[in-house]
All heavy atoms as a GROMACS GRO file, in nm:
protein
  537
    1MET      N    1   2.984  -0.743  -1.911
    1MET     CA    2   2.908  -0.823  -1.840
    1MET      C    3   2.860  -0.781  -1.711
    1MET      O    4   2.935  -0.721  -1.637
    1MET     CB    5   2.969  -0.967  -1.823
    1MET     CG    6   2.888  -1.067  -1.757
    1MET     SD    7   2.894  -1.209  -1.856
    1MET     CE    8   2.765  -1.306  -1.810
    2TYR      N    9   2.732  -0.799  -1.671
    2TYR     CA   10   2.677  -0.747  -1.549
    2TYR      C   11   2.647  -0.853  -1.451
    2TYR      O   12   2.614  -0.968  -1.491
    2TYR     CB   13   2.554  -0.661  -1.560
    2TYR     CG   14   2.575  -0.532  -1.630
    2TYR    CD1   15   2.554  -0.516  -1.770
    2TYR    CD2   16   2.614  -0.425  -1.565
    2TYR    CE1   17   2.578  -0.402  -1.832
    2TYR    CE2   18   2.645  -0.304  -1.630
    2TYR     CZ   19   2.612  -0.294  -1.763
    2TYR     OH   20   2.630  -0.168  -1.826
    3THR      N   21   2.653  -0.838  -1.326
    3THR     CA   22   2.609  -0.910  -1.207
    3THR      C   23   2.479  -0.855  -1.160
    3THR      O   24   2.478  -0.728  -1.152
    3THR     CB   25   2.709  -0.938  -1.101
    3THR    OG1   26   2.820  -0.998  -1.155
    3THR    CG2   27   2.655  -1.023  -0.992
    4TYR      N   28   2.379  -0.928  -1.139
    4TYR     CA   29   2.254  -0.864  -1.095
    4TYR      C   30   2.226  -0.915  -0.943
    4TYR      O   31   2.263  -1.030  -0.913
    4TYR     CB   32   2.130  -0.908  -1.175
    4TYR     CG   33   2.146  -0.840  -1.320
    4TYR    CD1   34   2.215  -0.887  -1.427
    4TYR    CD2   35   2.076  -0.718  -1.337
    4TYR    CE1   36   2.224  -0.836  -1.542
    4TYR    CE2   37   2.085  -0.656  -1.464
    4TYR     CZ   38   2.165  -0.715  -1.558
    4TYR     OH   39   2.176  -0.653  -1.685
    5LYS      N   40   2.158  -0.831  -0.865
    5LYS     CA   41   2.141  -0.874  -0.726
    5LYS      C   42   1.991  -0.817  -0.707
    5LYS      O   43   1.975  -0.692  -0.724
    5LYS     CB   44   2.243  -0.804  -0.642
    5LYS     CG   45   2.215  -0.809  -0.491
    5LYS     CD   46   2.330  -0.726  -0.415
    5LYS     CE   47   2.307  -0.751  -0.276
    5LYS     NZ   48   2.415  -0.691  -0.196
    6SER      N   49   1.912  -0.884  -0.640
    6SER     CA   50   1.769  -0.845  -0.599
    6SER      C   51   1.763  -0.857  -0.452
    6SER      O   52   1.814  -0.946  -0.387
    6SER     CB   53   1.664  -0.943  -0.665
    6SER     OG   54   1.672  -0.916  -0.803
    7GLU      N   55   1.689  -0.759  -0.395
    7GLU     CA   56   1.666  -0.754  -0.255
    7GLU      C   57   1.522  -0.721  -0.229
    7GLU      O   58   1.455  -0.666  -0.307
    7GLU     CB   59   1.755  -0.649  -0.186
    7GLU     CG   60   1.905  -0.678  -0.197
    7GLU     CD   61   1.990  -0.575  -0.108
    7GLU    OE1   62   1.942  -0.547   0.004
    7GLU    OE2   63   2.085  -0.548  -0.165
    8ILE      N   64   1.470  -0.764  -0.105
    8ILE     CA   65   1.336  -0.722  -0.073
    8ILE      C   66   1.350  -0.628   0.049
    8ILE      O   67   1.416  -0.663   0.144
    8ILE     CB   68   1.255  -0.853  -0.035
    8ILE    CG1   69   1.259  -0.943  -0.155
    8ILE    CG2   70   1.117  -0.826   0.023
    8ILE    CD1   71   1.176  -1.077  -0.115
    9LEU      N   72   1.279  -0.517   0.038
    9LEU     CA   73   1.257  -0.437   0.138
    9LEU      C   74   1.137  -0.422   0.199
    9LEU      O   75   1.027  -0.379   0.118
    9LEU     CB   76   1.310  -0.291   0.086
    9LEU     CG   77   1.314  -0.161   0.197
    9LEU    CD1   78   1.409  -0.196   0.307
    9LEU    CD2   79   1.339  -0.038   0.131
   10TYR      N   80   1.099  -0.481   0.313
   10TYR     CA   81   0.972  -0.486   0.368
   10TYR      C   82   0.918  -0.342   0.424
   10TYR      O   83   1.001  -0.274   0.490
   10TYR     CB   84   0.968  -0.586   0.474
   10TYR     CG   85   0.980  -0.726   0.434
   10TYR    CD1   86   1.106  -0.785   0.440
   10TYR    CD2   87   0.871  -0.799   0.366
   10TYR    CE1   88   1.127  -0.921   0.379
   10TYR    CE2   89   0.886  -0.927   0.317
   10TYR     CZ   90   1.020  -0.984   0.320
   10TYR     OH   91   1.031  -1.104   0.274
   11THR      N   92   0.794  -0.315   0.407
   11THR     CA   93   0.743  -0.200   0.470
   11THR      C   94   0.684  -0.219   0.597
   11THR      O   95   0.665  -0.335   0.635
   11THR     CB   96   0.639  -0.134   0.370
   11THR    OG1   97   0.527  -0.230   0.355
   11THR    CG2   98   0.682  -0.096   0.245
   12LYS      N   99   0.665  -0.115   0.676
   12LYS     CA  100   0.598  -0.132   0.804
   12LYS      C  101   0.461  -0.168   0.797
   12LYS      O  102   0.392  -0.134   0.694
   12LYS     CB  103   0.617   0.000   0.887
   12LYS     CG  104   0.768   0.019   0.912
   12LYS     CD  105   0.784   0.156   0.980
   12LYS     CE  106   0.925   0.196   1.007
   12LYS     NZ  107   1.015   0.178   0.883
   13THR      N  108   0.406  -0.236   0.901
   13THR     CA  109   0.266  -0.280   0.915
   13THR      C  110   0.179  -0.154   0.901
   13THR      O  111   0.197  -0.062   0.971
   13THR     CB  112   0.236  -0.354   1.020
   13THR    OG1  113   0.321  -0.463   1.031
   13THR    CG2  114   0.097  -0.403   1.029
   14LYS      N  115   0.077  -0.163   0.808
   14LYS     CA  116  -0.013  -0.051   0.794
   14LYS      C  117  -0.163  -0.104   0.810
   14LYS      O  118  -0.196  -0.200   0.764
   14LYS     CB  119  -0.002   0.024   0.662
   14LYS     CG  120   0.139   0.071   0.632
   14LYS     CD  121   0.156   0.114   0.494
   14LYS     CE  122   0.290   0.160   0.449
   14LYS     NZ  123   0.392   0.184   0.536
   15PHE      N  124  -0.241  -0.036   0.885
   15PHE     CA  125  -0.373  -0.073   0.910
   15PHE      C  126  -0.479   0.003   0.840
   15PHE      O  127  -0.584  -0.055   0.790
   15PHE     CB  128  -0.402  -0.071   1.067
   15PHE     CG  129  -0.326  -0.175   1.137
   15PHE    CD1  130  -0.210  -0.126   1.208
   15PHE    CD2  131  -0.350  -0.301   1.134
   15PHE    CE1  132  -0.135  -0.224   1.283
   15PHE    CE2  133  -0.276  -0.390   1.198
   15PHE     CZ  134  -0.169  -0.354   1.282
   16ALA      N  135  -0.459   0.126   0.814
   16ALA     CA  136  -0.557   0.206   0.744
   16ALA      C  137  -0.529   0.243   0.593
   16ALA      O  138  -0.623   0.277   0.524
   16ALA     CB  139  -0.583   0.335   0.820
   17THR      N  140  -0.411   0.240   0.557
   17THR     CA  141  -0.371   0.273   0.422
   17THR      C  142  -0.241   0.199   0.376
   17THR      O  143  -0.160   0.154   0.463
   17THR     CB  144  -0.349   0.420   0.418
   17THR    OG1  145  -0.300   0.469   0.298
   17THR    CG2  146  -0.239   0.467   0.518
   18ASP      N  147  -0.229   0.199   0.249
   18ASP     CA  148  -0.101   0.133   0.193
   18ASP      C  149  -0.005   0.240   0.150
   18ASP      O  150   0.102   0.207   0.075
   18ASP     CB  151  -0.143   0.035   0.093
   18ASP     CG  152  -0.194   0.100  -0.044
   18ASP    OD1  153  -0.240   0.213  -0.024
   18ASP    OD2  154  -0.198   0.022  -0.144
   19LYS      N  155  -0.030   0.361   0.183
   19LYS     CA  156   0.060   0.472   0.132
   19LYS      C  157   0.197   0.467   0.204
   19LYS      O  158   0.212   0.419   0.317
   19LYS     CB  159  -0.007   0.620   0.173
   19LYS     CG  160  -0.129   0.639   0.094
   19LYS     CD  161  -0.185   0.772   0.131
   19LYS     CE  162  -0.319   0.792   0.048
   19LYS     NZ  163  -0.389   0.915   0.085
   20ALA      N  164   0.298   0.499   0.138
   20ALA     CA  165   0.424   0.525   0.191
   20ALA      C  166   0.434   0.630   0.296
   20ALA      O  167   0.364   0.736   0.284
   20ALA     CB  168   0.528   0.545   0.086
   21GLU      N  169   0.514   0.593   0.399
   21GLU     CA  170   0.546   0.690   0.504
   21GLU      C  171   0.677   0.743   0.492
   21GLU      O  172   0.764   0.687   0.409
   21GLU     CB  173   0.528   0.622   0.639
   21GLU     CG  174   0.383   0.581   0.670
   21GLU     CD  175   0.376   0.512   0.794
   21GLU    OE1  176   0.469   0.489   0.874
   21GLU    OE2  177   0.268   0.454   0.827
   22ALA      N  178   0.707   0.857   0.550
   22ALA     CA  179   0.846   0.922   0.539
   22ALA      C  180   0.950   0.815   0.588
   22ALA      O  181   1.058   0.803   0.521
   22ALA     CB  182   0.856   1.039   0.630
   23SER      N  183   0.927   0.743   0.678
   23SER     CA  184   1.026   0.639   0.726
   23SER      C  185   1.052   0.530   0.627
   23SER      O  186   1.167   0.482   0.606
   23SER     CB  187   0.992   0.572   0.862
   23SER     OG  188   0.860   0.512   0.851
   24ASP      N  189   0.950   0.497   0.548
   24ASP     CA  190   0.962   0.398   0.436
   24ASP      C  191   1.061   0.457   0.333
   24ASP      O  192   1.150   0.384   0.268
   24ASP     CB  193   0.832   0.367   0.375
   24ASP     CG  194   0.739   0.288   0.468
   24ASP    OD1  195   0.791   0.209   0.549
   24ASP    OD2  196   0.608   0.303   0.456
   25LEU      N  197   1.041   0.582   0.301
   25LEU     CA  198   1.124   0.644   0.197
   25LEU      C  199   1.274   0.661   0.244
   25LEU      O  200   1.358   0.642   0.164
   25LEU     CB  201   1.065   0.782   0.165
   25LEU     CG  202   0.921   0.775   0.106
   25LEU    CD1  203   0.870   0.923   0.080
   25LEU    CD2  204   0.922   0.705  -0.030
   26ILE      N  205   1.291   0.689   0.367
   26ILE     CA  206   1.424   0.697   0.425
   26ILE      C  207   1.490   0.564   0.413
   26ILE      O  208   1.609   0.558   0.373
   26ILE     CB  209   1.423   0.750   0.567
   26ILE    CG1  210   1.375   0.899   0.578
   26ILE    CG2  211   1.550   0.729   0.641
   26ILE    CD1  212   1.344   0.957   0.713
   27GLU      N  213   1.423   0.464   0.448
   27GLU     CA  214   1.487   0.321   0.436
   27GLU      C  215   1.522   0.286   0.299
   27GLU      O  216   1.628   0.228   0.273
   27GLU     CB  217   1.377   0.211   0.489
   27GLU     CG  218   1.400   0.186   0.634
   27GLU     CD  219   1.302   0.064   0.674
   27GLU    OE1  220   1.351  -0.055   0.652
   27GLU    OE2  221   1.207   0.094   0.735
   28LEU      N  222   1.431   0.321   0.205
   28LEU     CA  223   1.457   0.292   0.065
   28LEU      C  224   1.583   0.374   0.017
   28LEU      O  225   1.661   0.309  -0.049
   28LEU     CB  226   1.331   0.333  -0.020
   28LEU     CG  227   1.347   0.311  -0.170
   28LEU    CD1  228   1.376   0.162  -0.201
   28LEU    CD2  229   1.211   0.350  -0.239
   29ASP      N  230   1.582   0.509   0.049
   29ASP     CA  231   1.702   0.583   0.003
   29ASP      C  232   1.827   0.530   0.062
   29ASP      O  233   1.934   0.530  -0.002
   29ASP     CB  234   1.674   0.733   0.053
   29ASP     CG  235   1.584   0.802  -0.043
   29ASP    OD1  236   1.542   0.756  -0.151
   29ASP    OD2  237   1.531   0.914  -0.007
   30ASN      N  238   1.823   0.491   0.199
   30ASN     CA  239   1.939   0.442   0.261
   30ASN      C  240   1.985   0.317   0.189
   30ASN      O  241   2.118   0.304   0.177
   30ASN     CB  242   1.910   0.412   0.401
   30ASN     CG  243   1.897   0.537   0.487
   30ASN    OD1  244   1.940   0.642   0.445
   30ASN    ND2  245   1.845   0.525   0.608
   31LEU      N  246   1.895   0.237   0.153
   31LEU     CA  247   1.937   0.103   0.084
   31LEU      C  248   2.005   0.128  -0.050
   31LEU      O  249   2.109   0.077  -0.078
   31LEU     CB  250   1.818   0.008   0.053
   31LEU     CG  251   1.852  -0.117  -0.008
   31LEU    CD1  252   1.953  -0.206   0.057
   31LEU    CD2  253   1.719  -0.194  -0.041
   32ILE      N  254   1.934   0.221  -0.137
   32ILE     CA  255   1.991   0.256  -0.261
   32ILE      C  256   2.124   0.325  -0.250
   32ILE      O  257   2.211   0.285  -0.330
   32ILE     CB  258   1.880   0.345  -0.341
   32ILE    CG1  259   1.758   0.265  -0.375
   32ILE    CG2  260   1.951   0.403  -0.472
   32ILE    CD1  261   1.645   0.348  -0.424
   33ASN      N  262   2.141   0.416  -0.154
   33ASN     CA  263   2.275   0.486  -0.147
   33ASN      C  264   2.374   0.381  -0.090
   33ASN      O  265   2.496   0.398  -0.132
   33ASN     CB  266   2.255   0.596  -0.044
   33ASN     CG  267   2.182   0.717  -0.116
   33ASN    OD1  268   2.194   0.745  -0.234
   33ASN    ND2  269   2.083   0.778  -0.035
   34GLU      N  270   2.338   0.294  -0.001
   34GLU     CA  271   2.444   0.201   0.043
   34GLU      C  272   2.496   0.115  -0.070
   34GLU      O  273   2.619   0.086  -0.075
   34GLU     CB  274   2.389   0.112   0.158
   34GLU     CG  275   2.476   0.029   0.233
   34GLU     CD  276   2.592   0.110   0.302
   34GLU    OE1  277   2.568   0.224   0.352
   34GLU    OE2  278   2.699   0.065   0.292
   35ARG      N  279   2.399   0.052  -0.160
   35ARG     CA  280   2.434  -0.021  -0.252
   35ARG      C  281   2.513   0.054  -0.368
   35ARG      O  282   2.614   0.004  -0.420
   35ARG     CB  283   2.316  -0.089  -0.324
   35ARG     CG  284   2.241  -0.179  -0.240
   35ARG     CD  285   2.334  -0.300  -0.178
   35ARG     NE  286   2.261  -0.376  -0.079
   35ARG     CZ  287   2.285  -0.363   0.052
   35ARG    NH1  288   2.378  -0.279   0.085
   35ARG    NH2  289   2.218  -0.441   0.132
   36ALA      N  290   2.484   0.186  -0.391
   36ALA     CA  291   2.563   0.260  -0.478
   36ALA      C  292   2.717   0.280  -0.433
   36ALA      O  293   2.803   0.283  -0.515
   36ALA     CB  294   2.496   0.403  -0.487
   37LYS      N  295   2.723   0.301  -0.299
   37LYS     CA  296   2.863   0.302  -0.254
   37LYS      C  297   2.940   0.177  -0.275
   37LYS      O  298   3.066   0.170  -0.281
   37LYS     CB  299   2.857   0.323  -0.099
   37LYS     CG  300   2.810   0.463  -0.056
   37LYS     CD  301   2.817   0.477   0.088
   37LYS     CE  302   2.749   0.592   0.137
   37LYS     NZ  303   2.724   0.610   0.279
   38GLU      N  304   2.867   0.063  -0.285
   38GLU     CA  305   2.928  -0.078  -0.315
   38GLU      C  306   2.945  -0.092  -0.464
   38GLU      O  307   2.993  -0.203  -0.501
   38GLU     CB  308   2.848  -0.181  -0.245
   38GLU     CG  309   2.826  -0.179  -0.100
   38GLU     CD  310   2.732  -0.270  -0.044
   38GLU    OE1  311   2.657  -0.343  -0.118
   38GLU    OE2  312   2.717  -0.266   0.068
   39GLY      N  313   2.901   0.003  -0.546
   39GLY     CA  314   2.920  -0.022  -0.689
   39GLY      C  315   2.792  -0.058  -0.768
   39GLY      O  316   2.798  -0.088  -0.892
   40TRP      N  317   2.673  -0.083  -0.699
   40TRP     CA  318   2.561  -0.138  -0.765
   40TRP      C  319   2.475  -0.017  -0.804
   40TRP      O  320   2.472   0.089  -0.743
   40TRP     CB  321   2.472  -0.205  -0.656
   40TRP     CG  322   2.554  -0.340  -0.606
   40TRP    CD1  323   2.607  -0.349  -0.496
   40TRP    CD2  324   2.547  -0.462  -0.674
   40TRP    NE1  325   2.665  -0.488  -0.484
   40TRP    CE2  326   2.622  -0.565  -0.598
   40TRP    CE3  327   2.482  -0.514  -0.781
   40TRP    CZ2  328   2.642  -0.685  -0.627
   40TRP    CZ3  329   2.506  -0.649  -0.819
   40TRP    CH2  330   2.586  -0.733  -0.747
   41GLU      N  331   2.413  -0.043  -0.925
   41GLU     CA  332   2.329   0.068  -0.985
   41GLU      C  333   2.179   0.012  -0.972
   41GLU      O  334   2.152  -0.107  -1.017
   41GLU     CB  335   2.369   0.085  -1.132
   41GLU     CG  336   2.282   0.178  -1.199
   41GLU     CD  337   2.321   0.200  -1.349
   41GLU    OE1  338   2.425   0.143  -1.387
   41GLU    OE2  339   2.244   0.249  -1.416
   42LEU      N  340   2.092   0.086  -0.940
   42LEU     CA  341   1.949   0.044  -0.934
   42LEU      C  342   1.895   0.017  -1.080
   42LEU      O  343   1.924   0.111  -1.169
   42LEU     CB  344   1.858   0.166  -0.875
   42LEU     CG  345   1.712   0.141  -0.880
   42LEU    CD1  346   1.678   0.019  -0.773
   42LEU    CD2  347   1.635   0.265  -0.825
   43VAL      N  348   1.835  -0.089  -1.103
   43VAL     CA  349   1.782  -0.129  -1.238
   43VAL      C  350   1.637  -0.115  -1.236
   43VAL      O  351   1.576  -0.056  -1.324
   43VAL     CB  352   1.824  -0.269  -1.273
   43VAL    CG1  353   1.755  -0.320  -1.401
   43VAL    CG2  354   1.972  -0.280  -1.275
   44THR      N  355   1.562  -0.171  -1.131
   44THR     CA  356   1.415  -0.174  -1.132
   44THR      C  357   1.366  -0.207  -0.990
   44THR      O  358   1.440  -0.261  -0.906
   44THR     CB  359   1.367  -0.277  -1.226
   44THR    OG1  360   1.217  -0.269  -1.246
   44THR    CG2  361   1.398  -0.417  -1.186
   45TYR      N  362   1.247  -0.162  -0.966
   45TYR     CA  363   1.185  -0.204  -0.834
   45TYR      C  364   1.032  -0.218  -0.865
   45TYR      O  365   0.980  -0.175  -0.965
   45TYR     CB  366   1.200  -0.076  -0.740
   45TYR     CG  367   1.125   0.053  -0.782
   45TYR    CD1  368   0.996   0.071  -0.732
   45TYR    CD2  369   1.184   0.138  -0.857
   45TYR    CE1  370   0.933   0.180  -0.767
   45TYR    CE2  371   1.120   0.254  -0.899
   45TYR     CZ  372   0.983   0.279  -0.856
   45TYR     OH  373   0.920   0.383  -0.899
   46SER      N  374   0.967  -0.293  -0.775
   46SER     CA  375   0.833  -0.327  -0.794
   46SER      C  376   0.781  -0.336  -0.654
   46SER      O  377   0.819  -0.412  -0.565
   46SER     CB  378   0.821  -0.454  -0.872
   46SER     OG  379   0.674  -0.485  -0.879
   47TYR      N  380   0.667  -0.262  -0.624
   47TYR     CA  381   0.599  -0.285  -0.480
   47TYR      C  382   0.508  -0.402  -0.490
   47TYR      O  383   0.427  -0.423  -0.591
   47TYR     CB  384   0.513  -0.149  -0.465
   47TYR     CG  385   0.442  -0.162  -0.329
   47TYR    CD1  386   0.520  -0.157  -0.207
   47TYR    CD2  387   0.310  -0.176  -0.307
   47TYR    CE1  388   0.452  -0.176  -0.094
   47TYR    CE2  389   0.249  -0.195  -0.207
   47TYR     CZ  390   0.314  -0.176  -0.089
   47TYR     OH  391   0.246  -0.190   0.040
   48MET      N  392   0.515  -0.484  -0.394
   48MET     CA  393   0.429  -0.602  -0.371
   48MET      C  394   0.340  -0.595  -0.245
   48MET      O  395   0.408  -0.586  -0.145
   48MET     CB  396   0.512  -0.723  -0.374
   48MET     CG  397   0.609  -0.739  -0.472
   48MET     SD  398   0.722  -0.882  -0.480
   48MET     CE  399   0.810  -0.842  -0.325
   49SER      N  400   0.216  -0.564  -0.276
   49SER     CA  401   0.137  -0.560  -0.146
   49SER      C  402   0.085  -0.692  -0.111
   49SER      O  403   0.075  -0.794  -0.193
   49SER     CB  404   0.014  -0.467  -0.176
   49SER     OG  405  -0.071  -0.522  -0.283
   50SER      N  406   0.044  -0.707   0.017
   50SER     CA  407  -0.012  -0.830   0.067
   50SER      C  408  -0.162  -0.832   0.021
   50SER      O  409  -0.212  -0.737  -0.012
   50SER     CB  410   0.007  -0.846   0.217
   50SER     OG  411  -0.080  -0.747   0.274
   51SER      N  412  -0.224  -0.947   0.041
   51SER     CA  413  -0.364  -0.958  -0.002
   51SER      C  414  -0.455  -0.871   0.078
   51SER      O  415  -0.564  -0.828   0.036
   51SER     CB  416  -0.407  -1.096   0.008
   51SER     OG  417  -0.392  -1.151   0.142
   52PHE      N  418  -0.414  -0.833   0.198
   52PHE     CA  419  -0.501  -0.749   0.279
   52PHE      C  420  -0.449  -0.604   0.286
   52PHE      O  421  -0.504  -0.529   0.363
   52PHE     CB  422  -0.506  -0.809   0.431
   52PHE     CG  423  -0.592  -0.943   0.435
   52PHE    CD1  424  -0.518  -1.059   0.450
   52PHE    CD2  425  -0.727  -0.945   0.405
   52PHE    CE1  426  -0.579  -1.168   0.466
   52PHE    CE2  427  -0.787  -1.070   0.405
   52PHE     CZ  428  -0.721  -1.181   0.438
   53GLN      N  429  -0.343  -0.576   0.211
   53GLN     CA  430  -0.275  -0.441   0.209
   53GLN      C  431  -0.230  -0.394   0.349
   53GLN      O  432  -0.224  -0.277   0.374
   53GLN     CB  433  -0.376  -0.339   0.159
   53GLN     CG  434  -0.420  -0.376   0.019
   53GLN     CD  435  -0.331  -0.302  -0.087
   53GLN    OE1  436  -0.238  -0.224  -0.055
   53GLN    NE2  437  -0.359  -0.342  -0.213
   54VAL      N  438  -0.194  -0.505   0.444
   54VAL     CA  439  -0.142  -0.469   0.572
   54VAL      C  440  -0.001  -0.445   0.576
   54VAL      O  441   0.051  -0.362   0.632
   54VAL     CB  442  -0.198  -0.574   0.667
   54VAL    CG1  443  -0.136  -0.556   0.808
   54VAL    CG2  444  -0.350  -0.582   0.683
   55LYS      N  445   0.072  -0.538   0.500
   55LYS     CA  446   0.213  -0.522   0.486
   55LYS      C  447   0.253  -0.564   0.352
   55LYS      O  448   0.211  -0.644   0.298
   55LYS     CB  449   0.282  -0.626   0.596
   55LYS     CG  450   0.422  -0.611   0.608
   55LYS     CD  451   0.474  -0.694   0.730
   55LYS     CE  452   0.624  -0.677   0.740
   55LYS     NZ  453   0.658  -0.580   0.855
   56GLY      N  454   0.354  -0.477   0.307
   56GLY     CA  455   0.395  -0.511   0.171
   56GLY      C  456   0.543  -0.508   0.167
   56GLY      O  457   0.612  -0.496   0.267
   57ALA      N  458   0.599  -0.511   0.050
   57ALA     CA  459   0.747  -0.512   0.034
   57ALA      C  460   0.782  -0.461  -0.108
   57ALA      O  461   0.686  -0.451  -0.197
   57ALA     CB  462   0.798  -0.660   0.039
   58THR      N  463   0.900  -0.412  -0.124
   58THR     CA  464   0.942  -0.372  -0.250
   58THR      C  465   1.062  -0.454  -0.296
   58THR      O  466   1.158  -0.479  -0.223
   58THR     CB  467   0.997  -0.219  -0.239
   58THR    OG1  468   0.892  -0.142  -0.189
   58THR    CG2  469   1.040  -0.167  -0.378
   59LEU      N  470   1.043  -0.512  -0.422
   59LEU     CA  471   1.148  -0.584  -0.475
   59LEU      C  472   1.235  -0.503  -0.555
   59LEU      O  473   1.192  -0.425  -0.643
   59LEU     CB  474   1.084  -0.700  -0.564
   59LEU     CG  475   1.193  -0.789  -0.649
   59LEU    CD1  476   1.284  -0.870  -0.551
   59LEU    CD2  477   1.118  -0.875  -0.743
   60ILE      N  478   1.371  -0.489  -0.528
   60ILE     CA  479   1.459  -0.398  -0.579
   60ILE      C  480   1.571  -0.478  -0.647
   60ILE      O  481   1.625  -0.572  -0.592
   60ILE     CB  482   1.527  -0.311  -0.474
   60ILE    CG1  483   1.407  -0.243  -0.391
   60ILE    CG2  484   1.613  -0.209  -0.543
   60ILE    CD1  485   1.459  -0.174  -0.265
   61THR      N  486   1.602  -0.440  -0.771
   61THR     CA  487   1.718  -0.513  -0.845
   61THR      C  488   1.828  -0.418  -0.873
   61THR      O  489   1.791  -0.307  -0.931
   61THR     CB  490   1.654  -0.572  -0.974
   61THR    OG1  491   1.552  -0.662  -0.934
   61THR    CG2  492   1.762  -0.657  -1.052
   62PHE      N  493   1.943  -0.443  -0.862
   62PHE     CA  494   2.065  -0.374  -0.876
   62PHE      C  495   2.155  -0.447  -0.979
   62PHE      O  496   2.141  -0.571  -0.982
   62PHE     CB  497   2.148  -0.352  -0.756
   62PHE     CG  498   2.069  -0.277  -0.649
   62PHE    CD1  499   1.998  -0.357  -0.551
   62PHE    CD2  500   2.068  -0.136  -0.641
   62PHE    CE1  501   1.947  -0.286  -0.448
   62PHE    CE2  502   2.005  -0.072  -0.537
   62PHE     CZ  503   1.933  -0.143  -0.438
   63LYS      N  504   2.235  -0.368  -1.053
   63LYS     CA  505   2.331  -0.445  -1.134
   63LYS      C  506   2.467  -0.371  -1.111
   63LYS      O  507   2.475  -0.260  -1.064
   63LYS     CB  508   2.302  -0.426  -1.283
   63LYS     CG  509   2.315  -0.286  -1.350
   63LYS     CD  510   2.279  -0.288  -1.493
   63LYS     CE  511   2.304  -0.150  -1.558
   63LYS     NZ  512   2.259  -0.144  -1.691
   64LYS      N  513   2.580  -0.453  -1.138
   64LYS     CA  514   2.710  -0.402  -1.131
   64LYS      C  515   2.804  -0.467  -1.244
   64LYS      O  516   2.789  -0.581  -1.271
   64LYS     CB  517   2.775  -0.443  -0.984
   64LYS     CG  518   2.915  -0.396  -0.968
   64LYS     CD  519   2.982  -0.428  -0.831
   64LYS     CE  520   2.924  -0.509  -0.727
   64LYS     NZ  521   3.011  -0.520  -0.609
   65LEU      N  522   2.878  -0.386  -1.292
   65LEU     CA  523   2.966  -0.426  -1.404
   65LEU      C  524   3.077  -0.512  -1.344
   65LEU      O  525   3.134  -0.480  -1.241
   65LEU     CB  526   3.029  -0.304  -1.464
   65LEU     CG  527   3.116  -0.320  -1.595
   65LEU    CD1  528   3.026  -0.386  -1.701
   65LEU    CD2  529   3.163  -0.200  -1.650
   66ASN      N  530   3.093  -0.636  -1.414
   66ASN     CA  531   3.200  -0.725  -1.356
   66ASN      C  532   3.340  -0.661  -1.384
   66ASN      O  533   3.361  -0.600  -1.480
   66ASN     CB  534   3.187  -0.860  -1.424
   66ASN     CG  535   3.067  -0.932  -1.363
   66ASN    OD1  536   3.018  -0.892  -1.260
   66ASN    ND2  537   3.019  -1.030  -1.447
   0.00000   0.00000   0.00000
């Protein structure tokens, strides 16, 4: 049996593009690696942009064996 946990990682405000920046990737890697140390495994992720593509977020789901 697994326990699932979802988190939202917000991206920085962008005015000209919705492309990921190096700092966004570092934050994402840090979150995934921190959760892995706690025993969580990445299951899925989904980028959610705002209606104006100014600020978005990534919904990330992890699982852990009970």
